[in-house]
N, C-alpha and C positions, 0 to 999 in steps of 0.2 A: 667900592662902596658896599656896605652891608645894610641890613634893614634899619638898624639904629641910626646910622649916619644918614640914611635916606629920610627918616622921620625928622631928624634935626634939620636937614636941608629944607624940608617942606615947611617946617615951623618958621625957619628963618625967611623963607620966601612968602610967608603969611598966607599959605594955602589953607583954607578952612578945613578943620579936622573931619567934617562930615563928607568931604569929597572923596575920601580914600580910606582903605583898610589895609593894614600891613600885618600879616599873620604873626602873632606872638609879640607884636610891638605896639600897634595902635589899632584897637578894635572899638570904634565908637559905640556908645550906648546912650540912648536907644539907637538901634541900627537904622541908618537912613534908608529911604526907599531906593535911591539910585547912587552908586558910587563906583569908583575904580578900585581894584584890589590886586594885591601881590600875595601869592601863596605858594607853598610847596605842592608840586604835582604828585599824583599817586605813583609815578614812575621814579620819583626821587629828584627830578628836575624842578624847575620853577616856572610859574606862569603868571602873566598879568591878564586881568579880565575885567569885565564890567557887569555889575548887577543893575538891571533895569527892569522895573515892573515885576519884581520877584523872581526873575530868571537870570541865571548866570551864563555869560558867554565868554569863552577864552578868546582873548585878543592875540596873544602870542605865547609861545613856549620858549624857555631859555635854558641853556645848559648849566648855568650857575646863578647864584644869588646876586652877584655883582651885575650881570647882564640884565636880570629882571629888575633890579633897583634902578639902573640907568634908564630902562624903558619906561617904568612908571614915572620917574622924575620928568622925562621928556613929555609925557602925556599931560602932566599937571602944571608944568611951568611954562 
């Protein structure tokens, strides 16, 4: 699964768009105060994380986009 397929799956599951951010695919505006996120890490891998009260915390690091997408999906569904 890639980021676009993940976004489609979240829409199909009726997960509100303000609950998550997917880098380059779904970046809600205005930015919600708390949400889960999927993004490319500085080292080229992928990470899932949470923004809470203006602070970002990495939940997990992943070797590829598919693993990161599967993890974010499991957190939201």
